[in-house]
LOTIDO-895227 format. One line per field, with one value per atom (N, C-alpha, C): residue number from 1; residue in one letter; z, x, y; atom name. Coordinates in nm, 2 decimals. Layout:
<recs>
seq NUM_...;
type a_...;
Z Z_...;
X X_...;
Y Y_...;
atom CA_...;
</recs>
This chain:
<recs>
seq 1_1_1_2_2_2_3_3_3_4_4_4_5_5_5_6_6_6_7_7_7_8_8_8_9_9_9_10_10_10_11_11_11_12_12_12_13_13_13_14_14_14_15_15_15_16_16_16_17_17_17_18_18_18_19_19_19_20_20_20_21_21_21_22_22_22_23_23_23_24_24_24_25_25_25_26_26_26_27_27_27_28_28_28_29_29_29_30_30_30_31_31_31_32_32_32_33_33_33_34_34_34_35_35_35_36_36_36_37_37_37_38_38_38_39_39_39_40_40_40_41_41_41_42_42_42_43_43_43_44_44_44_45_45_45_46_46_46_47_47_47_48_48_48_49_49_49_50_50_50_51_51_51_52_52_52_53_53_53_54_54_54_55_55_55_56_56_56_57_57_57_58_58_58_59_59_59_60_60_60_61_61_61_62_62_62_63_63_63_64_64_64_65_65_65_66_66_66_67_67_67_68_68_68_69_69_69_70_70_70_71_71_71_72_72_72_73_73_73_74_74_74_75_75_75_76_76_76_77_77_77_78_78_78_79_79_79_80_80_80_81_81_81_82_82_82_83_83_83_84_84_84_85_85_85_86_86_86_87_87_87_88_88_88_89_89_89_90_90_90_91_91_91_92_92_92_93_93_93_94_94_94_95_95_95_96_96_96_97_97_97_98_98_98_99_99_99_100_100_100_101_101_101_102_102_102_103_103_103_104_104_104_105_105_105_106_106_106_107_107_107_108_108_108_109_109_109_110_110_110_111_111_111_112_112_112_113_113_113_114_114_114_115_115_115_116_116_116_117_117_117_118_118_118_119_119_119_120_120_120_121_121_121_122_122_122_123_123_123_124_124_124_125_125_125_126_126_126_127_127_127_128_128_128_129_129_129_130_130_130_131_131_131_132_132_132_133_133_133_134_134_134_135_135_135_136_136_136_137_137_137_138_138_138_139_139_139_140_140_140_141_141_141_142_142_142_143_143_143_144_144_144_145_145_145_146_146_146_147_147_147_148_148_148_149_149_149_150_150_150_151_151_151_152_152_152_153_153_153_154_154_154_155_155_155_156_156_156_157_157_157;
type m_m_m_e_e_e_t_t_t_l_l_l_l_l_l_w_w_w_p_p_p_i_i_i_i_i_i_n_n_n_a_a_a_s_s_s_v_v_v_f_f_f_f_f_f_g_g_g_l_l_l_l_l_l_f_f_f_y_y_y_f_f_f_l_l_l_r_r_r_e_e_e_p_p_p_t_t_t_k_k_k_k_k_k_m_m_m_i_i_i_q_q_q_e_e_e_r_r_r_h_h_h_d_d_d_v_v_v_f_f_f_r_r_r_t_t_t_n_n_n_l_l_l_h_h_h_r_r_r_a_a_a_q_q_q_e_e_e_e_e_e_l_l_l_a_a_a_k_k_k_a_a_a_r_r_r_e_e_e_q_q_q_l_l_l_d_d_d_e_e_e_y_y_y_s_s_s_a_a_a_k_k_k_l_l_l_k_k_k_a_a_a_v_v_v_e_e_e_a_a_a_e_e_e_i_i_i_r_r_r_a_a_a_t_t_t_q_q_q_e_e_e_l_l_l_f_f_f_k_k_k_e_e_e_q_q_q_a_a_a_e_e_e_k_k_k_e_e_e_k_k_k_k_k_k_e_e_e_i_i_i_i_i_i_q_q_q_k_k_k_a_a_a_e_e_e_k_k_k_n_n_n_i_i_i_e_e_e_s_s_s_l_l_l_l_l_l_r_r_r_d_d_d_a_a_a_k_k_k_e_e_e_s_s_s_a_a_a_s_s_s_g_g_g_l_l_l_y_y_y_g_g_g_q_q_q_l_l_l_k_k_k_k_k_k_d_d_d_l_l_l_l_l_l_v_v_v_e_e_e_l_l_l_g_g_g_a_a_a_t_t_t_v_v_v_i_i_i_q_q_q_n_n_n_a_a_a_e_e_e_d_d_d_r_r_r_l_l_l_k_k_k_k_k_k_e_e_e_l_l_l_t_t_t_q_q_q_d_d_d_d_d_d_h_h_h_s_s_s_k_k_k_i_i_i_r_r_r_k_k_k_d_d_d_f_f_f_s_s_s_y_y_y_r_r_r_v_v_v_e_e_e_k_k_k_g_g_g_l_l_l;
Z 14.24_14.08_14.04_14.16_14.21_14.09_14.16_14.13_13.95_13.86_13.77_13.67_13.73_13.67_13.63_13.73_13.65_13.55_13.56_13.45_13.28_13.30_13.21_13.15_13.21_13.19_13.14_13.23_13.15_13.00_12.99_12.85_12.76_12.76_12.70_12.62_12.75_12.72_12.68_12.66_12.61_12.44_12.44_12.27_12.22_12.29_12.20_12.15_12.25_12.22_12.10_12.09_11.99_11.88_11.87_11.78_11.68_11.80_11.75_11.70_11.73_11.70_11.56_11.56_11.46_11.34_11.36_11.23_11.11_11.13_10.98_10.96_11.00_10.96_10.90_10.99_10.97_10.81_10.77_10.67_10.55_10.57_10.51_10.44_10.55_10.50_10.43_10.47_10.40_10.24_10.23_10.11_10.02_10.08_10.00_9.97_10.01_10.01_9.87_9.94_9.82_9.68_9.69_9.57_9.49_9.58_9.56_9.50_9.54_9.50_9.38_9.33_9.21_9.10_9.13_9.05_9.00_9.10_9.08_9.00_9.01_8.96_8.82_8.77_8.67_8.60_8.65_8.60_8.57_8.66_8.64_8.49_8.47_8.38_8.28_8.26_8.10_8.09_8.22_8.20_8.11_8.19_8.13_8.00_7.97_7.79_7.74_7.77_7.70_7.66_7.81_7.81_7.71_7.70_7.61_7.46_7.43_7.29_7.26_7.35_7.35_7.35_7.40_7.40_7.27_7.18_7.07_7.00_6.98_6.90_6.91_7.04_7.04_7.00_7.03_7.00_6.85_6.76_6.63_6.59_6.64_6.65_6.70_6.76_6.78_6.69_6.64_6.52_6.41_6.40_6.25_6.30_6.39_6.48_6.44_6.51_6.50_6.36_6.27_6.10_6.03_6.14_6.07_6.10_6.27_6.30_6.21_6.20_6.15_6.00_5.93_5.84_5.80_5.94_5.95_5.97_6.08_6.10_6.02_5.89_5.76_5.69_5.67_5.62_5.66_5.83_5.87_5.91_5.89_5.86_5.71_5.61_5.49_5.47_5.52_5.54_5.64_5.73_5.83_5.73_5.69_5.58_5.47_5.45_5.34_5.40_5.50_5.57_5.60_5.65_5.68_5.57_5.48_5.36_5.31_5.31_5.29_5.37_5.51_5.63_5.59_5.57_5.58_5.44_5.33_5.21_5.27_5.34_5.36_5.47_5.52_5.64_5.55_5.46_5.39_5.32_5.24_5.19_5.30_5.42_5.53_5.56_5.58_5.62_5.50_5.40_5.27_5.28_5.32_5.31_5.40_5.53_5.72_5.66_5.60_5.58_5.50_5.38_5.31_5.38_5.46_5.49_5.65_5.68_5.78_5.75_5.62_5.56_5.51_5.46_5.41_5.52_5.66_5.77_5.84_5.84_5.89_5.84_5.64_5.61_5.64_5.61_5.68_5.79_5.95_6.05_6.06_5.97_5.97_5.92_5.83_5.75_5.87_5.94_6.02_6.12_6.20_6.29_6.29_6.14_6.10_6.12_6.07_6.06_6.23_6.31_6.47_6.52_6.49_6.54_6.55_6.41_6.35_6.41_6.40_6.47_6.62_6.72_6.82_6.90_6.78_6.80_6.78_6.65_6.65_6.76_6.80_6.96_7.04_7.06_7.18_7.17_7.04_7.00_7.03_6.99_6.99_7.16_7.23_7.36_7.45_7.37_7.48_7.44_7.32_7.29_7.35_7.39_7.47_7.59_7.65_7.79_7.75_7.73_7.72_7.70_7.59_7.57_7.70_7.78_7.90_8.01_7.99_8.12_8.06_7.97_7.94_7.88_7.84_7.77_7.87_7.87_7.97_7.89_7.95_7.97_7.81_7.83_7.70_7.60_7.59_7.48_7.40_7.53_7.49_7.40_7.43_7.40_7.24_7.22_7.05_7.05_7.03_6.96_6.93_7.04_6.97_6.89_6.88_6.79_6.68_6.66_6.53_6.46_6.57_6.48_6.41_6.50_6.47_6.33_6.33_6.19_6.07_6.11_5.96_5.96_6.04_6.01_5.91_5.94_5.89_5.76_5.75_5.63_5.52_5.58_5.50_5.47_5.56_5.53_5.58;
X -21.69_-21.75_-21.89_-21.99_-22.10_-22.08_-22.00_-21.99_-21.98_-21.94_-21.94_-22.03_-22.10_-22.26_-22.32_-22.35_-22.46_-22.43_-22.28_-22.25_-22.22_-22.22_-22.23_-22.36_-22.46_-22.57_-22.62_-22.62_-22.65_-22.58_-22.44_-22.39_-22.47_-22.51_-22.58_-22.71_-22.78_-22.89_-22.88_-22.81_-22.74_-22.73_-22.63_-22.59_-22.72_-22.78_-22.91_-22.97_-23.01_-23.14_-23.06_-22.95_-22.84_-22.87_-22.85_-22.89_-23.03_-23.11_-23.25_-23.27_-23.27_-23.30_-23.28_-23.09_-23.02_-23.04_-23.05_-23.02_-23.05_-23.19_-23.26_-23.21_-23.20_-23.13_-23.01_-22.88_-22.79_-22.78_-22.85_-22.89_-22.95_-23.01_-23.05_-22.95_-22.85_-22.73_-22.63_-22.65_-22.54_-22.57_-22.70_-22.75_-22.74_-22.78_-22.80_-22.62_-22.55_-22.39_-22.36_-22.38_-22.38_-22.40_-22.53_-22.58_-22.52_-22.50_-22.40_-22.25_-22.21_-22.09_-22.12_-22.23_-22.24_-22.26_-22.32_-22.37_-22.24_-22.20_-22.04_-21.99_-21.98_-21.86_-21.92_-22.05_-22.06_-22.04_-22.06_-22.05_-21.90_-21.83_-21.68_-21.62_-21.69_-21.66_-21.67_-21.79_-21.86_-21.76_-21.71_-21.64_-21.49_-21.47_-21.34_-21.34_-21.45_-21.47_-21.44_-21.49_-21.54_-21.40_-21.31_-21.16_-21.09_-21.11_-21.02_-21.07_-21.20_-21.21_-21.12_-21.18_-21.08_-20.95_-20.90_-20.76_-20.71_-20.75_-20.76_-20.79_-20.83_-20.89_-20.75_-20.77_-20.61_-20.48_-20.51_-20.32_-20.35_-20.45_-20.47_-20.40_-20.48_-20.45_-20.30_-20.23_-20.14_-20.02_-20.06_-19.95_-19.94_-20.09_-20.10_-20.03_-20.03_-19.99_-19.81_-19.78_-19.63_-19.57_-19.63_-19.58_-19.62_-19.70_-19.69_-19.60_-19.57_-19.43_-19.32_-19.27_-19.15_-19.16_-19.28_-19.27_-19.25_-19.32_-19.25_-19.15_-19.12_-18.95_-18.85_-18.87_-18.82_-18.78_-18.89_-18.92_-18.86_-18.88_-18.84_-18.66_-18.61_-18.49_-18.41_-18.47_-18.44_-18.47_-18.54_-18.56_-18.47_-18.45_-18.33_-18.17_-18.15_-18.01_-18.02_-18.13_-18.14_-18.12_-18.17_-18.19_-17.99_-17.95_-17.81_-17.71_-17.75_-17.66_-17.67_-17.82_-17.77_-17.74_-17.75_-17.70_-17.52_-17.51_-17.34_-17.28_-17.38_-17.32_-17.35_-17.44_-17.45_-17.34_-17.30_-17.20_-17.06_-17.06_-16.94_-16.93_-17.01_-17.06_-17.01_-17.09_-17.05_-16.89_-16.84_-16.69_-16.61_-16.61_-16.55_-16.56_-16.68_-16.72_-16.67_-16.67_-16.59_-16.44_-16.39_-16.25_-16.19_-16.26_-16.23_-16.25_-16.35_-16.40_-16.30_-16.26_-16.14_-15.99_-15.98_-15.87_-15.83_-15.93_-15.97_-15.97_-16.03_-16.02_-15.88_-15.82_-15.68_-15.59_-15.59_-15.49_-15.53_-15.63_-15.67_-15.64_-15.66_-15.57_-15.44_-15.40_-15.22_-15.19_-15.24_-15.20_-15.23_-15.36_-15.35_-15.29_-15.24_-15.13_-15.05_-14.97_-14.85_-14.83_-14.92_-14.91_-14.92_-15.01_-15.04_-14.90_-14.83_-14.74_-14.59_-14.59_-14.50_-14.53_-14.60_-14.70_-14.63_-14.69_-14.61_-14.49_-14.40_-14.28_-14.24_-14.30_-14.21_-14.20_-14.32_-14.38_-14.26_-14.25_-14.16_-14.04_-13.97_-13.84_-13.82_-13.89_-13.91_-13.88_-14.00_-14.00_-13.88_-13.86_-13.72_-13.57_-13.62_-13.49_-13.51_-13.62_-13.63_-13.61_-13.65_-13.59_-13.46_-13.40_-13.24_-13.16_-13.21_-13.15_-13.19_-13.33_-13.36_-13.20_-13.19_-13.13_-12.98_-12.95_-12.79_-12.74_-12.83_-12.78_-12.75_-12.64_-12.58_-12.63_-12.62_-12.66_-12.56_-12.42_-12.37_-12.39_-12.43_-12.48_-12.64_-12.71_-12.85_-12.79_-12.70_-12.66_-12.59_-12.52_-12.46_-12.57_-12.66_-12.79_-12.86_-12.88_-12.96_-12.87_-12.78_-12.67_-12.67_-12.64_-12.68_-12.80_-12.93_-13.05_-13.05_-13.05_-13.03_-12.98_-12.86_-12.77_-12.84_-12.89_-12.99_-13.07_-13.12_-13.28_-13.22_-13.14_-13.11_-13.04_-12.96_-12.93_-13.02_-13.14_-13.24_-13.21_-13.15_-13.09_-13.21;
Y -21.99_-22.03_-21.99_-21.98_-21.94_-21.79_-21.71_-21.54_-21.57_-21.67_-21.65_-21.70_-21.77_-21.85_-21.73_-21.63_-21.56_-21.45_-21.43_-21.33_-21.43_-21.53_-21.62_-21.63_-21.67_-21.63_-21.53_-21.43_-21.30_-21.28_-21.29_-21.29_-21.37_-21.51_-21.59_-21.54_-21.51_-21.43_-21.33_-21.25_-21.10_-21.14_-21.24_-21.26_-21.35_-21.43_-21.48_-21.37_-21.29_-21.17_-21.09_-21.08_-21.01_-21.09_-21.20_-21.32_-21.31_-21.31_-21.34_-21.20_-21.06_-20.98_-20.91_-20.91_-20.87_-20.96_-21.09_-21.18_-21.08_-21.09_-21.05_-20.93_-20.80_-20.71_-20.70_-20.81_-20.80_-20.88_-20.99_-21.08_-20.99_-20.88_-20.81_-20.71_-20.64_-20.56_-20.63_-20.76_-20.81_-20.82_-20.90_-20.89_-20.77_-20.67_-20.54_-20.50_-20.53_-20.50_-20.55_-20.70_-20.81_-20.76_-20.69_-20.64_-20.54_-20.43_-20.34_-20.36_-20.43_-20.51_-20.52_-20.68_-20.69_-20.62_-20.54_-20.40_-20.27_-20.32_-20.22_-20.30_-20.41_-20.51_-20.55_-20.53_-20.51_-20.37_-20.28_-20.16_-20.18_-20.22_-20.15_-20.29_-20.36_-20.45_-20.39_-20.32_-20.26_-20.17_-20.07_-20.00_-20.00_-20.10_-20.17_-20.24_-20.25_-20.31_-20.16_-20.06_-19.94_-19.84_-19.89_-19.83_-19.89_-20.06_-20.13_-20.08_-20.05_-20.01_-19.89_-19.80_-19.66_-19.65_-19.80_-19.80_-19.84_-19.91_-19.98_-19.86_-19.79_-19.66_-19.56_-19.49_-19.42_-19.51_-19.61_-19.68_-19.67_-19.69_-19.65_-19.54_-19.42_-19.30_-19.24_-19.32_-19.29_-19.32_-19.46_-19.49_-19.41_-19.37_-19.27_-19.09_-19.06_-18.96_-18.97_-19.07_-19.11_-19.12_-19.19_-19.17_-19.01_-18.92_-18.80_-18.73_-18.74_-18.69_-18.73_-18.83_-18.91_-18.80_-18.79_-18.71_-18.57_-18.50_-18.37_-18.35_-18.44_-18.45_-18.46_-18.52_-18.53_-18.38_-18.34_-18.21_-18.11_-18.11_-17.99_-18.02_-18.14_-18.17_-18.12_-18.13_-18.07_-17.93_-17.89_-17.73_-17.66_-17.75_-17.70_-17.69_-17.78_-17.80_-17.68_-17.69_-17.59_-17.45_-17.40_-17.25_-17.26_-17.40_-17.38_-17.37_-17.41_-17.39_-17.22_-17.17_-17.00_-16.90_-16.98_-16.90_-16.89_-16.98_-17.01_-16.94_-16.94_-16.86_-16.71_-16.68_-16.55_-16.50_-16.60_-16.55_-16.55_-16.65_-16.62_-16.52_-16.45_-16.28_-16.20_-16.23_-16.09_-16.09_-16.21_-16.23_-16.15_-16.15_-16.15_-15.99_-15.94_-15.80_-15.72_-15.80_-15.75_-15.74_-15.85_-15.81_-15.74_-15.69_-15.61_-15.48_-15.43_-15.31_-15.30_-15.38_-15.41_-15.36_-15.42_-15.39_-15.21_-15.19_-15.06_-14.98_-14.99_-14.91_-14.93_-15.04_-15.04_-14.99_-14.97_-14.91_-14.74_-14.71_-14.56_-14.54_-14.60_-14.60_-14.58_-14.69_-14.70_-14.53_-14.51_-14.35_-14.26_-14.25_-14.13_-14.18_-14.29_-14.29_-14.27_-14.28_-14.25_-14.07_-14.02_-13.85_-13.83_-13.92_-13.85_-13.87_-13.97_-14.02_-13.90_-13.84_-13.81_-13.67_-13.60_-13.47_-13.49_-13.61_-13.60_-13.61_-13.68_-13.69_-13.59_-13.48_-13.35_-13.25_-13.27_-13.20_-13.21_-13.35_-13.40_-13.36_-13.35_-13.34_-13.19_-13.08_-12.97_-12.97_-13.01_-12.96_-13.02_-13.12_-13.17_-13.06_-13.05_-12.93_-12.80_-12.77_-12.63_-12.66_-12.82_-12.85_-12.79_-12.87_-12.90_-12.76_-12.64_-12.52_-12.44_-12.45_-12.38_-12.39_-12.54_-12.59_-12.53_-12.56_-12.58_-12.44_-12.34_-12.20_-12.09_-12.06_-11.98_-11.80_-11.74_-11.60_-11.52_-11.59_-11.55_-11.61_-11.74_-11.80_-11.73_-11.66_-11.55_-11.45_-11.39_-11.27_-11.34_-11.41_-11.45_-11.49_-11.55_-11.61_-11.49_-11.37_-11.23_-11.16_-11.16_-11.06_-11.16_-11.27_-11.33_-11.35_-11.34_-11.30_-11.17_-11.07_-10.96_-10.92_-10.96_-10.93_-11.05_-11.11_-11.21_-11.13_-11.09_-11.02_-10.88_-10.78_-10.69_-10.72_-10.83_-10.86_-10.96_-10.99_-11.07_-11.22_-11.27_-11.38_-11.45;
atom N_CA_C_N_CA_C_N_CA_C_N_CA_C_N_CA_C_N_CA_C_N_CA_C_N_CA_C_N_CA_C_N_CA_C_N_CA_C_N_CA_C_N_CA_C_N_CA_C_N_CA_C_N_CA_C_N_CA_C_N_CA_C_N_CA_C_N_CA_C_N_CA_C_N_CA_C_N_CA_C_N_CA_C_N_CA_C_N_CA_C_N_CA_C_N_CA_C_N_CA_C_N_CA_C_N_CA_C_N_CA_C_N_CA_C_N_CA_C_N_CA_C_N_CA_C_N_CA_C_N_CA_C_N_CA_C_N_CA_C_N_CA_C_N_CA_C_N_CA_C_N_CA_C_N_CA_C_N_CA_C_N_CA_C_N_CA_C_N_CA_C_N_CA_C_N_CA_C_N_CA_C_N_CA_C_N_CA_C_N_CA_C_N_CA_C_N_CA_C_N_CA_C_N_CA_C_N_CA_C_N_CA_C_N_CA_C_N_CA_C_N_CA_C_N_CA_C_N_CA_C_N_CA_C_N_CA_C_N_CA_C_N_CA_C_N_CA_C_N_CA_C_N_CA_C_N_CA_C_N_CA_C_N_CA_C_N_CA_C_N_CA_C_N_CA_C_N_CA_C_N_CA_C_N_CA_C_N_CA_C_N_CA_C_N_CA_C_N_CA_C_N_CA_C_N_CA_C_N_CA_C_N_CA_C_N_CA_C_N_CA_C_N_CA_C_N_CA_C_N_CA_C_N_CA_C_N_CA_C_N_CA_C_N_CA_C_N_CA_C_N_CA_C_N_CA_C_N_CA_C_N_CA_C_N_CA_C_N_CA_C_N_CA_C_N_CA_C_N_CA_C_N_CA_C_N_CA_C_N_CA_C_N_CA_C_N_CA_C_N_CA_C_N_CA_C_N_CA_C_N_CA_C_N_CA_C_N_CA_C_N_CA_C_N_CA_C_N_CA_C_N_CA_C_N_CA_C_N_CA_C_N_CA_C_N_CA_C_N_CA_C_N_CA_C_N_CA_C_N_CA_C_N_CA_C_N_CA_C_N_CA_C_N_CA_C_N_CA_C_N_CA_C_N_CA_C_N_CA_C_N_CA_C_N_CA_C_N_CA_C_N_CA_C_N_CA_C_N_CA_C_N_CA_C_N_CA_C_N_CA_C_N_CA_C_N_CA_C_N_CA_C_N_CA_C_N_CA_C_N_CA_C_N_CA_C_N_CA_C;
</recs>
């Protein structure tokens, strides 16, 4: 127990001296902190009041802007409807013109295609006839055809 007595006395003296020397500086520091907090609180309250005033001002402006936005939206809707009608009218005119042009073009293409098909069909028929004659014509048939051709040329037929 005697070994604990001296450390307890030393600690008591140490804490007593700390309290004696640090009491005033600590009290002063706490007072300064208190003053800083009070100043900051007062300043914050003033800024809060200003912020509320600005909020009220901006709320009033916002309501005015919202009304203006609604009016502008209505105007844009009216203009959009008008433009929509104009676009539809132009599109209908373009459709009529396109249909007319398409019919004319199709008619011309049909006639040209018909001519081209007849020409191609004729060429194919002639080619098939030539091929068939080459395959099926005998030497005697060639001789008969030459004689007949010469006879017709001589007679002018």
